[in-house]
FIMI-183400 format. One record per residue (C-alpha): y, x, z; residue in three letters. Coordinates in nm, 2 decimals. Layout:
BEGIN
<r><c2>Y</c2><c1>X</c1><c3>Z</c3><resn>ALA</resn></r>
...
END
This chain:
BEGIN
<r><c2>-2.96</c2><c1>-2.49</c1><c3>-0.14</c3><resn>MET</resn></r>
<r><c2>-2.69</c2><c1>-2.23</c1><c3>-0.15</c3><resn>THR</resn></r>
<r><c2>-2.73</c2><c1>-1.94</c1><c3>0.09</c3><resn>ASP</resn></r>
<r><c2>-2.38</c2><c1>-1.89</c1><c3>0.25</c3><resn>ASN</resn></r>
<r><c2>-2.50</c2><c1>-1.60</c1><c3>0.48</c3><resn>THR</resn></r>
<r><c2>-2.25</c2><c1>-1.31</c1><c3>0.44</c3><resn>PRO</resn></r>
<r><c2>-2.42</c2><c1>-1.01</c1><c3>0.28</c3><resn>SER</resn></r>
<r><c2>-2.17</c2><c1>-0.76</c1><c3>0.43</c3><resn>ASN</resn></r>
<r><c2>-2.33</c2><c1>-0.57</c1><c3>0.71</c3><resn>THR</resn></r>
<r><c2>-2.02</c2><c1>-0.38</c1><c3>0.81</c3><resn>TYR</resn></r>
<r><c2>-1.97</c2><c1>-0.36</c1><c3>1.19</c3><resn>VAL</resn></r>
<r><c2>-1.62</c2><c1>-0.25</c1><c3>1.30</c3><resn>PRO</resn></r>
<r><c2>-1.62</c2><c1>0.07</c1><c3>1.50</c3><resn>PRO</resn></r>
<r><c2>-1.50</c2><c1>0.08</c1><c3>1.86</c3><resn>LYS</resn></r>
<r><c2>-1.19</c2><c1>0.28</c1><c3>1.75</c3><resn>VAL</resn></r>
<r><c2>-1.05</c2><c1>0.25</c1><c3>1.40</c3><resn>TRP</resn></r>
<r><c2>-0.96</c2><c1>0.57</c1><c3>1.21</c3><resn>THR</resn></r>
<r><c2>-0.79</c2><c1>0.61</c1><c3>0.88</c3><resn>TRP</resn></r>
<r><c2>-1.01</c2><c1>0.72</c1><c3>0.59</c3><resn>ASN</resn></r>
<r><c2>-0.76</c2><c1>0.78</c1><c3>0.31</c3><resn>GLN</resn></r>
<r><c2>-1.03</c2><c1>0.81</c1><c3>0.04</c3><resn>ASP</resn></r>
<r><c2>-1.24</c2><c1>0.51</c1><c3>0.13</c3><resn>LYS</resn></r>
<r><c2>-1.21</c2><c1>0.21</c1><c3>-0.10</c3><resn>ASN</resn></r>
<r><c2>-0.94</c2><c1>0.38</c1><c3>-0.30</c3><resn>ALA</resn></r>
<r><c2>-0.75</c2><c1>0.17</c1><c3>-0.56</c3><resn>ASN</resn></r>
<r><c2>-0.43</c2><c1>0.22</c1><c3>-0.75</c3><resn>ARG</resn></r>
<r><c2>-0.22</c2><c1>0.11</c1><c3>-0.45</c3><resn>PHE</resn></r>
<r><c2>-0.40</c2><c1>0.31</c1><c3>-0.19</c3><resn>SER</resn></r>
<r><c2>-0.13</c2><c1>0.58</c1><c3>-0.16</c3><resn>ASN</resn></r>
<r><c2>0.15</c2><c1>0.34</c1><c3>-0.09</c3><resn>ILE</resn></r>
<r><c2>0.02</c2><c1>0.26</c1><c3>0.26</c3><resn>ASN</resn></r>
<r><c2>-0.05</c2><c1>0.47</c1><c3>0.57</c3><resn>ARG</resn></r>
<r><c2>-0.08</c2><c1>0.40</c1><c3>0.94</c3><resn>PRO</resn></r>
<r><c2>0.24</c2><c1>0.59</c1><c3>1.04</c3><resn>ILE</resn></r>
<r><c2>0.61</c2><c1>0.54</c1><c3>0.97</c3><resn>ALA</resn></r>
<r><c2>0.88</c2><c1>0.79</c1><c3>0.90</c3><resn>GLY</resn></r>
<r><c2>0.96</c2><c1>1.03</c1><c3>0.60</c3><resn>PRO</resn></r>
<r><c2>0.71</c2><c1>1.26</c1><c3>0.45</c3><resn>THR</resn></r>
<r><c2>0.96</c2><c1>1.46</c1><c3>0.25</c3><resn>SER</resn></r>
<r><c2>1.33</c2><c1>1.55</c1><c3>0.24</c3><resn>GLU</resn></r>
<r><c2>1.48</c2><c1>1.37</c1><c3>-0.05</c3><resn>LYS</resn></r>
<r><c2>1.83</c2><c1>1.24</c1><c3>-0.08</c3><resn>GLU</resn></r>
<r><c2>1.90</c2><c1>0.91</c1><c3>-0.26</c3><resn>LEU</resn></r>
<r><c2>2.12</c2><c1>0.91</c1><c3>-0.57</c3><resn>PRO</resn></r>
<r><c2>2.45</c2><c1>0.73</c1><c3>-0.55</c3><resn>VAL</resn></r>
<r><c2>2.65</c2><c1>0.56</c1><c3>-0.82</c3><resn>GLY</resn></r>
<r><c2>3.00</c2><c1>0.45</c1><c3>-0.86</c3><resn>GLU</resn></r>
<r><c2>2.97</c2><c1>0.08</c1><c3>-0.75</c3><resn>HIS</resn></r>
<r><c2>3.00</c2><c1>-0.08</c1><c3>-0.41</c3><resn>PRO</resn></r>
<r><c2>2.64</c2><c1>-0.19</c1><c3>-0.40</c3><resn>MET</resn></r>
<r><c2>2.36</c2><c1>0.07</c1><c3>-0.42</c3><resn>GLN</resn></r>
<r><c2>2.02</c2><c1>-0.09</c1><c3>-0.46</c3><resn>LEU</resn></r>
<r><c2>1.70</c2><c1>0.11</c1><c3>-0.43</c3><resn>TYR</resn></r>
<r><c2>1.41</c2><c1>-0.09</c1><c3>-0.56</c3><resn>SER</resn></r>
<r><c2>1.13</c2><c1>-0.17</c1><c3>-0.80</c3><resn>LEU</resn></r>
<r><c2>1.09</c2><c1>-0.47</c1><c3>-1.03</c3><resn>GLY</resn></r>
<r><c2>0.82</c2><c1>-0.64</c1><c3>-0.81</c3><resn>THR</resn></r>
<r><c2>0.88</c2><c1>-1.00</c1><c3>-0.69</c3><resn>PRO</resn></r>
<r><c2>1.06</c2><c1>-0.88</c1><c3>-0.38</c3><resn>ASN</resn></r>
<r><c2>1.28</c2><c1>-0.66</c1><c3>-0.58</c3><resn>GLY</resn></r>
<r><c2>1.36</c2><c1>-0.93</c1><c3>-0.84</c3><resn>ILE</resn></r>
<r><c2>1.50</c2><c1>-1.15</c1><c3>-0.56</c3><resn>LYS</resn></r>
<r><c2>1.78</c2><c1>-0.91</c1><c3>-0.50</c3><resn>VAL</resn></r>
<r><c2>1.86</c2><c1>-0.82</c1><c3>-0.86</c3><resn>THR</resn></r>
<r><c2>1.87</c2><c1>-1.19</c1><c3>-0.95</c3><resn>VAL</resn></r>
<r><c2>2.11</c2><c1>-1.25</c1><c3>-0.66</c3><resn>MET</resn></r>
<r><c2>2.34</c2><c1>-0.97</c1><c3>-0.77</c3><resn>LEU</resn></r>
<r><c2>2.34</c2><c1>-1.08</c1><c3>-1.13</c3><resn>GLU</resn></r>
<r><c2>2.41</c2><c1>-1.44</c1><c3>-1.02</c3><resn>GLU</resn></r>
<r><c2>2.70</c2><c1>-1.32</c1><c3>-0.82</c3><resn>LEU</resn></r>
<r><c2>2.84</c2><c1>-1.13</c1><c3>-1.11</c3><resn>LEU</resn></r>
<r><c2>2.78</c2><c1>-1.43</c1><c3>-1.34</c3><resn>GLU</resn></r>
<r><c2>2.99</c2><c1>-1.64</c1><c3>-1.09</c3><resn>ALA</resn></r>
<r><c2>3.28</c2><c1>-1.39</c1><c3>-1.11</c3><resn>GLY</resn></r>
<r><c2>3.22</c2><c1>-1.19</c1><c3>-0.79</c3><resn>HIS</resn></r>
<r><c2>3.32</c2><c1>-0.84</c1><c3>-0.92</c3><resn>SER</resn></r>
<r><c2>3.26</c2><c1>-0.69</c1><c3>-0.58</c3><resn>GLY</resn></r>
<r><c2>2.89</c2><c1>-0.74</c1><c3>-0.64</c3><resn>ALA</resn></r>
<r><c2>2.88</c2><c1>-0.47</c1><c3>-0.91</c3><resn>GLU</resn></r>
<r><c2>2.58</c2><c1>-0.25</c1><c3>-0.84</c3><resn>TYR</resn></r>
<r><c2>2.38</c2><c1>0.05</c1><c3>-0.93</c3><resn>ASP</resn></r>
<r><c2>2.00</c2><c1>-0.01</c1><c3>-0.92</c3><resn>ALA</resn></r>
<r><c2>1.79</c2><c1>0.30</c1><c3>-0.87</c3><resn>TRP</resn></r>
<r><c2>1.42</c2><c1>0.31</c1><c3>-0.93</c3><resn>LEU</resn></r>
<r><c2>1.20</c2><c1>0.37</c1><c3>-0.63</c3><resn>ILE</resn></r>
<r><c2>0.85</c2><c1>0.46</c1><c3>-0.76</c3><resn>ASN</resn></r>
<r><c2>0.62</c2><c1>0.35</c1><c3>-0.48</c3><resn>ILE</resn></r>
<r><c2>0.32</c2><c1>0.50</c1><c3>-0.66</c3><resn>GLY</resn></r>
<r><c2>0.46</c2><c1>0.85</c1><c3>-0.62</c3><resn>THR</resn></r>
<r><c2>0.59</c2><c1>0.80</c1><c3>-0.27</c3><resn>GLY</resn></r>
<r><c2>0.97</c2><c1>0.77</c1><c3>-0.32</c3><resn>ASP</resn></r>
<r><c2>0.98</c2><c1>0.52</c1><c3>-0.04</c3><resn>GLN</resn></r>
<r><c2>0.87</c2><c1>0.79</c1><c3>0.20</c3><resn>PHE</resn></r>
<r><c2>1.16</c2><c1>1.02</c1><c3>0.12</c3><resn>GLY</resn></r>
<r><c2>1.41</c2><c1>1.09</c1><c3>0.40</c3><resn>SER</resn></r>
<r><c2>1.70</c2><c1>0.92</c1><c3>0.22</c3><resn>GLY</resn></r>
<r><c2>1.51</c2><c1>0.60</c1><c3>0.16</c3><resn>PHE</resn></r>
<r><c2>1.37</c2><c1>0.59</c1><c3>0.51</c3><resn>VAL</resn></r>
<r><c2>1.73</c2><c1>0.62</c1><c3>0.64</c3><resn>SER</resn></r>
<r><c2>1.82</c2><c1>0.30</c1><c3>0.45</c3><resn>VAL</resn></r>
<r><c2>1.49</c2><c1>0.12</c1><c3>0.53</c3><resn>ASN</resn></r>
<r><c2>1.29</c2><c1>0.26</c1><c3>0.82</c3><resn>PRO</resn></r>
<r><c2>1.00</c2><c1>0.03</c1><c3>0.71</c3><resn>ASN</resn></r>
<r><c2>0.96</c2><c1>0.22</c1><c3>0.38</c3><resn>SER</resn></r>
<r><c2>0.94</c2><c1>-0.09</c1><c3>0.16</c3><resn>LYS</resn></r>
<r><c2>1.15</c2><c1>-0.20</c1><c3>-0.13</c3><resn>ILE</resn></r>
<r><c2>1.41</c2><c1>-0.33</c1><c3>-0.17</c3><resn>PRO</resn></r>
<r><c2>1.68</c2><c1>-0.16</c1><c3>0.03</c3><resn>ALA</resn></r>
<r><c2>2.05</c2><c1>-0.20</c1><c3>-0.02</c3><resn>LEU</resn></r>
<r><c2>2.34</c2><c1>0.02</c1><c3>0.09</c3><resn>LEU</resn></r>
<r><c2>2.68</c2><c1>-0.15</c1><c3>0.08</c3><resn>ASP</resn></r>
<r><c2>2.94</c2><c1>0.14</c1><c3>0.05</c3><resn>ARG</resn></r>
<r><c2>3.24</c2><c1>-0.10</c1><c3>0.05</c3><resn>SER</resn></r>
<r><c2>3.22</c2><c1>-0.11</c1><c3>0.43</c3><resn>THR</resn></r>
<r><c2>3.32</c2><c1>0.16</c1><c3>0.68</c3><resn>ASN</resn></r>
<r><c2>3.08</c2><c1>0.28</c1><c3>0.80</c3><resn>PRO</resn></r>
<r><c2>2.84</c2><c1>0.19</c1><c3>0.51</c3><resn>HIS</resn></r>
<r><c2>2.61</c2><c1>-0.10</c1><c3>0.58</c3><resn>THR</resn></r>
<r><c2>2.23</c2><c1>-0.08</c1><c3>0.52</c3><resn>ARG</resn></r>
<r><c2>2.03</c2><c1>-0.39</c1><c3>0.46</c3><resn>VAL</resn></r>
<r><c2>1.66</c2><c1>-0.41</c1><c3>0.43</c3><resn>PHE</resn></r>
<r><c2>1.40</c2><c1>-0.69</c1><c3>0.39</c3><resn>GLU</resn></r>
<r><c2>1.47</c2><c1>-0.90</c1><c3>0.08</c3><resn>SER</resn></r>
<r><c2>1.55</c2><c1>-1.22</c1><c3>0.27</c3><resn>GLY</resn></r>
<r><c2>1.80</c2><c1>-1.04</c1><c3>0.48</c3><resn>ALA</resn></r>
<r><c2>1.96</c2><c1>-0.89</c1><c3>0.17</c3><resn>ILE</resn></r>
<r><c2>2.00</c2><c1>-1.24</c1><c3>0.02</c3><resn>LEU</resn></r>
<r><c2>2.16</c2><c1>-1.37</c1><c3>0.33</c3><resn>LEU</resn></r>
<r><c2>2.39</c2><c1>-1.07</c1><c3>0.36</c3><resn>TYR</resn></r>
<r><c2>2.51</c2><c1>-1.10</c1><c3>0.01</c3><resn>LEU</resn></r>
<r><c2>2.56</c2><c1>-1.47</c1><c3>0.04</c3><resn>ALA</resn></r>
<r><c2>2.77</c2><c1>-1.43</c1><c3>0.35</c3><resn>GLU</resn></r>
<r><c2>2.97</c2><c1>-1.14</c1><c3>0.21</c3><resn>LYS</resn></r>
<r><c2>3.07</c2><c1>-1.34</c1><c3>-0.09</c3><resn>PHE</resn></r>
<r><c2>3.19</c2><c1>-1.65</c1><c3>0.08</c3><resn>GLY</resn></r>
<r><c2>2.87</c2><c1>-1.84</c1><c3>0.13</c3><resn>GLY</resn></r>
<r><c2>2.77</c2><c1>-1.80</c1><c3>-0.24</c3><resn>ALA</resn></r>
<r><c2>2.45</c2><c1>-1.99</c1><c3>-0.33</c3><resn>PHE</resn></r>
<r><c2>2.42</c2><c1>-2.14</c1><c3>0.02</c3><resn>VAL</resn></r>
<r><c2>2.51</c2><c1>-2.50</c1><c3>0.08</c3><resn>PRO</resn></r>
<r><c2>2.83</c2><c1>-2.57</c1><c3>0.28</c3><resn>LYS</resn></r>
<r><c2>2.69</c2><c1>-2.87</c1><c3>0.46</c3><resn>ASP</resn></r>
<r><c2>2.52</c2><c1>-2.76</c1><c3>0.78</c3><resn>LEU</resn></r>
<r><c2>2.21</c2><c1>-2.98</c1><c3>0.73</c3><resn>SER</resn></r>
<r><c2>2.17</c2><c1>-2.87</c1><c3>0.37</c3><resn>LYS</resn></r>
<r><c2>2.22</c2><c1>-2.51</c1><c3>0.47</c3><resn>ARG</resn></r>
<r><c2>1.94</c2><c1>-2.55</c1><c3>0.73</c3><resn>ALA</resn></r>
<r><c2>1.71</c2><c1>-2.68</c1><c3>0.46</c3><resn>GLU</resn></r>
<r><c2>1.80</c2><c1>-2.37</c1><c3>0.24</c3><resn>CYS</resn></r>
<r><c2>1.73</c2><c1>-2.13</c1><c3>0.53</c3><resn>TYR</resn></r>
<r><c2>1.40</c2><c1>-2.31</c1><c3>0.62</c3><resn>SER</resn></r>
<r><c2>1.27</c2><c1>-2.26</c1><c3>0.26</c3><resn>TRP</resn></r>
<r><c2>1.39</c2><c1>-1.90</c1><c3>0.26</c3><resn>LEU</resn></r>
<r><c2>1.19</c2><c1>-1.83</c1><c3>0.57</c3><resn>MET</resn></r>
<r><c2>0.90</c2><c1>-2.03</c1><c3>0.43</c3><resn>TRP</resn></r>
<r><c2>0.89</c2><c1>-1.78</c1><c3>0.14</c3><resn>GLN</resn></r>
<r><c2>0.91</c2><c1>-1.48</c1><c3>0.37</c3><resn>MET</resn></r>
<r><c2>0.62</c2><c1>-1.61</c1><c3>0.58</c3><resn>GLY</resn></r>
<r><c2>0.41</c2><c1>-1.74</c1><c3>0.29</c3><resn>SER</resn></r>
<r><c2>0.43</c2><c1>-1.47</c1><c3>0.02</c3><resn>ALA</resn></r>
<r><c2>0.21</c2><c1>-1.22</c1><c3>0.22</c3><resn>PRO</resn></r>
<r><c2>-0.08</c2><c1>-1.46</c1><c3>0.18</c3><resn>TYR</resn></r>
<r><c2>-0.02</c2><c1>-1.47</c1><c3>-0.19</c3><resn>LEU</resn></r>
<r><c2>0.04</c2><c1>-1.10</c1><c3>-0.24</c3><resn>GLY</resn></r>
<r><c2>-0.13</c2><c1>-0.89</c1><c3>0.03</c3><resn>GLY</resn></r>
<r><c2>-0.39</c2><c1>-1.16</c1><c3>0.07</c3><resn>GLY</resn></r>
<r><c2>-0.50</c2><c1>-1.34</c1><c3>-0.25</c3><resn>PHE</resn></r>
<r><c2>-0.34</c2><c1>-1.08</c1><c3>-0.49</c3><resn>GLY</resn></r>
<r><c2>-0.51</c2><c1>-0.79</c1><c3>-0.32</c3><resn>HIS</resn></r>
<r><c2>-0.86</c2><c1>-0.93</c1><c3>-0.29</c3><resn>PHE</resn></r>
<r><c2>-0.86</c2><c1>-1.10</c1><c3>-0.63</c3><resn>TYR</resn></r>
<r><c2>-0.69</c2><c1>-0.84</c1><c3>-0.84</c3><resn>ALA</resn></r>
<r><c2>-0.69</c2><c1>-0.50</c1><c3>-0.67</c3><resn>TYR</resn></r>
<r><c2>-0.97</c2><c1>-0.46</c1><c3>-0.41</c3><resn>ALA</resn></r>
<r><c2>-1.25</c2><c1>-0.23</c1><c3>-0.53</c3><resn>PRO</resn></r>
<r><c2>-1.51</c2><c1>-0.48</c1><c3>-0.41</c3><resn>VAL</resn></r>
<r><c2>-1.48</c2><c1>-0.85</c1><c3>-0.48</c3><resn>LYS</resn></r>
<r><c2>-1.54</c2><c1>-1.03</c1><c3>-0.15</c3><resn>ILE</resn></r>
<r><c2>-1.61</c2><c1>-1.40</c1><c3>-0.21</c3><resn>GLU</resn></r>
<r><c2>-1.51</c2><c1>-1.50</c1><c3>0.14</c3><resn>TYR</resn></r>
<r><c2>-1.17</c2><c1>-1.32</c1><c3>0.12</c3><resn>ALA</resn></r>
<r><c2>-1.09</c2><c1>-1.46</c1><c3>-0.23</c3><resn>ILE</resn></r>
<r><c2>-1.19</c2><c1>-1.81</c1><c3>-0.13</c3><resn>ASP</resn></r>
<r><c2>-0.99</c2><c1>-1.80</c1><c3>0.19</c3><resn>ARG</resn></r>
<r><c2>-0.67</c2><c1>-1.68</c1><c3>0.03</c3><resn>PHE</resn></r>
<r><c2>-0.71</c2><c1>-1.89</c1><c3>-0.29</c3><resn>ALA</resn></r>
<r><c2>-0.73</c2><c1>-2.20</c1><c3>-0.07</c3><resn>MET</resn></r>
<r><c2>-0.41</c2><c1>-2.10</c1><c3>0.11</c3><resn>GLU</resn></r>
<r><c2>-0.22</c2><c1>-2.02</c1><c3>-0.21</c3><resn>VAL</resn></r>
<r><c2>-0.32</c2><c1>-2.36</c1><c3>-0.36</c3><resn>LYS</resn></r>
<r><c2>-0.20</c2><c1>-2.52</c1><c3>-0.04</c3><resn>ARG</resn></r>
<r><c2>0.13</c2><c1>-2.34</c1><c3>-0.07</c3><resn>GLN</resn></r>
<r><c2>0.16</c2><c1>-2.46</c1><c3>-0.44</c3><resn>LEU</resn></r>
<r><c2>0.10</c2><c1>-2.81</c1><c3>-0.32</c3><resn>ASP</resn></r>
<r><c2>0.38</c2><c1>-2.77</c1><c3>-0.06</c3><resn>VAL</resn></r>
<r><c2>0.62</c2><c1>-2.66</c1><c3>-0.33</c3><resn>LEU</resn></r>
<r><c2>0.51</c2><c1>-2.93</c1><c3>-0.58</c3><resn>ASP</resn></r>
<r><c2>0.56</c2><c1>-3.21</c1><c3>-0.33</c3><resn>ARG</resn></r>
<r><c2>0.90</c2><c1>-3.07</c1><c3>-0.24</c3><resn>ARG</resn></r>
<r><c2>1.00</c2><c1>-3.03</c1><c3>-0.60</c3><resn>LEU</resn></r>
<r><c2>0.89</c2><c1>-3.39</c1><c3>-0.67</c3><resn>ALA</resn></r>
<r><c2>1.18</c2><c1>-3.49</c1><c3>-0.44</c3><resn>GLU</resn></r>
<r><c2>1.45</c2><c1>-3.26</c1><c3>-0.56</c3><resn>SER</resn></r>
<r><c2>1.57</c2><c1>-3.06</c1><c3>-0.85</c3><resn>ARG</resn></r>
<r><c2>1.57</c2><c1>-2.73</c1><c3>-0.67</c3><resn>TYR</resn></r>
<r><c2>1.39</c2><c1>-2.60</c1><c3>-0.36</c3><resn>ILE</resn></r>
<r><c2>1.67</c2><c1>-2.68</c1><c3>-0.11</c3><resn>ALA</resn></r>
<r><c2>1.80</c2><c1>-3.00</c1><c3>-0.28</c3><resn>GLY</resn></r>
<r><c2>2.03</c2><c1>-3.05</c1><c3>-0.58</c3><resn>ASP</resn></r>
<r><c2>2.19</c2><c1>-2.71</c1><c3>-0.55</c3><resn>GLU</resn></r>
<r><c2>2.05</c2><c1>-2.39</c1><c3>-0.68</c3><resn>TYR</resn></r>
<r><c2>2.04</c2><c1>-2.15</c1><c3>-0.38</c3><resn>THR</resn></r>
<r><c2>1.90</c2><c1>-1.83</c1><c3>-0.25</c3><resn>ILE</resn></r>
<r><c2>1.59</c2><c1>-2.02</c1><c3>-0.16</c3><resn>ALA</resn></r>
<r><c2>1.52</c2><c1>-2.06</c1><c3>-0.53</c3><resn>ASP</resn></r>
<r><c2>1.60</c2><c1>-1.69</c1><c3>-0.59</c3><resn>MET</resn></r>
<r><c2>1.35</c2><c1>-1.59</c1><c3>-0.32</c3><resn>ALA</resn></r>
<r><c2>1.06</c2><c1>-1.82</c1><c3>-0.42</c3><resn>ILE</resn></r>
<r><c2>1.08</c2><c1>-1.81</c1><c3>-0.80</c3><resn>TRP</resn></r>
<r><c2>0.99</c2><c1>-1.44</c1><c3>-0.85</c3><resn>PRO</resn></r>
<r><c2>0.66</c2><c1>-1.51</c1><c3>-0.66</c3><resn>TRP</resn></r>
<r><c2>0.55</c2><c1>-1.86</c1><c3>-0.74</c3><resn>TYR</resn></r>
<r><c2>0.73</c2><c1>-1.89</c1><c3>-1.07</c3><resn>GLY</resn></r>
<r><c2>0.56</c2><c1>-1.58</c1><c3>-1.19</c3><resn>ALA</resn></r>
<r><c2>0.23</c2><c1>-1.72</c1><c3>-1.07</c3><resn>LEU</resn></r>
<r><c2>0.30</c2><c1>-2.04</c1><c3>-1.26</c3><resn>ALA</resn></r>
<r><c2>0.38</c2><c1>-1.84</c1><c3>-1.58</c3><resn>LYS</resn></r>
<r><c2>0.06</c2><c1>-1.64</c1><c3>-1.56</c3><resn>GLY</resn></r>
<r><c2>0.26</c2><c1>-1.32</c1><c3>-1.49</c3><resn>LEU</resn></r>
<r><c2>0.12</c2><c1>-1.26</c1><c3>-1.14</c3><resn>LEU</resn></r>
<r><c2>-0.24</c2><c1>-1.13</c1><c3>-1.09</c3><resn>TYR</resn></r>
<r><c2>-0.34</c2><c1>-1.31</c1><c3>-1.42</c3><resn>GLU</resn></r>
<r><c2>-0.46</c2><c1>-1.59</c1><c3>-1.19</c3><resn>ALA</resn></r>
<r><c2>-0.29</c2><c1>-1.90</c1><c3>-1.33</c3><resn>ALA</resn></r>
<r><c2>-0.61</c2><c1>-2.03</c1><c3>-1.48</c3><resn>GLU</resn></r>
<r><c2>-0.82</c2><c1>-1.94</c1><c3>-1.17</c3><resn>PHE</resn></r>
<r><c2>-0.58</c2><c1>-2.13</c1><c3>-0.95</c3><resn>LEU</resn></r>
<r><c2>-0.53</c2><c1>-2.42</c1><c3>-1.20</c3><resn>SER</resn></r>
<r><c2>-0.16</c2><c1>-2.37</c1><c3>-1.16</c3><resn>VAL</resn></r>
<r><c2>-0.10</c2><c1>-2.62</c1><c3>-1.45</c3><resn>HIS</resn></r>
<r><c2>-0.18</c2><c1>-2.90</c1><c3>-1.21</c3><resn>GLU</resn></r>
<r><c2>0.15</c2><c1>-2.85</c1><c3>-1.03</c3><resn>TYR</resn></r>
<r><c2>0.38</c2><c1>-3.01</c1><c3>-1.28</c3><resn>LYS</resn></r>
<r><c2>0.69</c2><c1>-3.01</c1><c3>-1.06</c3><resn>HIS</resn></r>
<r><c2>0.65</c2><c1>-2.64</c1><c3>-0.99</c3><resn>VAL</resn></r>
<r><c2>0.61</c2><c1>-2.57</c1><c3>-1.36</c3><resn>ASN</resn></r>
<r><c2>0.92</c2><c1>-2.78</c1><c3>-1.44</c3><resn>ARG</resn></r>
<r><c2>1.13</c2><c1>-2.59</c1><c3>-1.18</c3><resn>TRP</resn></r>
<r><c2>0.98</c2><c1>-2.26</c1><c3>-1.30</c3><resn>THR</resn></r>
<r><c2>1.10</c2><c1>-2.32</c1><c3>-1.66</c3><resn>GLU</resn></r>
<r><c2>1.45</c2><c1>-2.44</c1><c3>-1.55</c3><resn>GLU</resn></r>
<r><c2>1.52</c2><c1>-2.14</c1><c3>-1.32</c3><resn>VAL</resn></r>
<r><c2>1.38</c2><c1>-1.90</c1><c3>-1.57</c3><resn>GLY</resn></r>
<r><c2>1.63</c2><c1>-2.01</c1><c3>-1.83</c3><resn>GLN</resn></r>
<r><c2>1.93</c2><c1>-1.89</c1><c3>-1.62</c3><resn>ARG</resn></r>
<r><c2>2.09</c2><c1>-1.59</c1><c3>-1.79</c3><resn>PRO</resn></r>
<r><c2>2.12</c2><c1>-1.41</c1><c3>-1.45</c3><resn>ALA</resn></r>
<r><c2>1.75</c2><c1>-1.46</c1><c3>-1.38</c3><resn>VAL</resn></r>
<r><c2>1.66</c2><c1>-1.33</c1><c3>-1.72</c3><resn>LYS</resn></r>
<r><c2>1.86</c2><c1>-1.01</c1><c3>-1.65</c3><resn>ARG</resn></r>
<r><c2>1.76</c2><c1>-0.98</c1><c3>-1.29</c3><resn>GLY</resn></r>
<r><c2>1.39</c2><c1>-0.97</c1><c3>-1.37</c3><resn>ARG</resn></r>
<r><c2>1.44</c2><c1>-0.68</c1><c3>-1.61</c3><resn>MET</resn></r>
<r><c2>1.60</c2><c1>-0.45</c1><c3>-1.36</c3><resn>VAL</resn></r>
<r><c2>1.39</c2><c1>-0.17</c1><c3>-1.21</c3><resn>ASN</resn></r>
<r><c2>1.10</c2><c1>-0.29</c1><c3>-1.43</c3><resn>ARG</resn></r>
<r><c2>0.88</c2><c1>-0.01</c1><c3>-1.58</c3><resn>THR</resn></r>
<r><c2>0.59</c2><c1>-0.21</c1><c3>-1.73</c3><resn>TRP</resn></r>
<r><c2>0.53</c2><c1>-0.47</c1><c3>-1.99</c3><resn>GLY</resn></r>
<r><c2>0.73</c2><c1>-0.53</c1><c3>-2.31</c3><resn>ASP</resn></r>
<r><c2>0.97</c2><c1>-0.23</c1><c3>-2.35</c3><resn>PRO</resn></r>
<r><c2>1.24</c2><c1>-0.48</c1><c3>-2.44</c3><resn>ALA</resn></r>
<r><c2>1.21</c2><c1>-0.63</c1><c3>-2.09</c3><resn>SER</resn></r>
<r><c2>1.23</c2><c1>-0.29</c1><c3>-1.90</c3><resn>GLN</resn></r>
<r><c2>1.55</c2><c1>-0.16</c1><c3>-1.75</c3><resn>LEU</resn></r>
<r><c2>1.43</c2><c1>0.11</c1><c3>-1.50</c3><resn>PRO</resn></r>
<r><c2>1.79</c2><c1>0.17</c1><c3>-1.38</c3><resn>GLU</resn></r>
<r><c2>2.09</c2><c1>-0.04</c1><c3>-1.40</c3><resn>ARG</resn></r>
<r><c2>2.45</c2><c1>0.10</c1><c3>-1.37</c3><resn>HIS</resn></r>
<r><c2>2.65</c2><c1>-0.15</c1><c3>-1.57</c3><resn>SER</resn></r>
<r><c2>2.62</c2><c1>-0.48</c1><c3>-1.76</c3><resn>ALA</resn></r>
<r><c2>2.63</c2><c1>-0.28</c1><c3>-2.08</c3><resn>ALA</resn></r>
<r><c2>2.28</c2><c1>-0.14</c1><c3>-2.00</c3><resn>ASP</resn></r>
<r><c2>2.12</c2><c1>-0.47</c1><c3>-2.09</c3><resn>PHE</resn></r>
<r><c2>2.27</c2><c1>-0.44</c1><c3>-2.44</c3><resn>ASP</resn></r>
<r><c2>2.07</c2><c1>-0.12</c1><c3>-2.50</c3><resn>LYS</resn></r>
<r><c2>1.73</c2><c1>-0.28</c1><c3>-2.44</c3><resn>LEU</resn></r>
<r><c2>1.51</c2><c1>-0.28</c1><c3>-2.74</c3><resn>GLY</resn></r>
<r><c2>1.73</c2><c1>-0.04</c1><c3>-2.93</c3><resn>LYS</resn></r>
END
């Protein structure tokens, strides 16, 4: 008989207080219980209409893929400068970044083609903003199909925290492996993969036959998981079982704009895949040289 009695004897205090040094891990310094800037630091500004301040994490990749897809489709107004925000050293708490995103999370976009300039934060909001700005690009024209696209976009925004802050944190980063937490979030991630697999058994892309911003939002998270690039958890979660997710992952990953977008603001892995800052299309030609 298995003893399922929790061994953790922790009892929450009556009033929680922040202990910055307790249970420290490599991401400990990116979180704190208060908002606002901790330092005066202006953001750099390039020559293009779009100024992106980000990091090559899944949420950042959503936006760089969208911008590269827009450029691939001939929208020259989508030219952008991508500036690296090092969340490990606290760039997200600088006054300039907080003025663009008061939530101090990447990515953040400043559209300097408007007067006054337009700030957009939260990755899903940025995708919607860019789609609308460029004539409904990568969003279905039909109202019902557009609703399907928006529903899956919001599904991603609501689901990914369980994959990242839930499963990813407790499986890969937490200083103590807690069986209950890992089991709870692994179960949820596998349910999400099943949701996607059933959907992709019905259609080529997430929202239907068209490639849309829903694919751009979901692929950096669940495609990376399927490829074994996220938390090194593909085997643990038996991601190979989800054949439709894997088919879609491969197809989307072959798009030239997706290949470029996932390199931008990347500072780890194969040096040939890293483009910490992007200021022109020519920057990609310099990789690996």
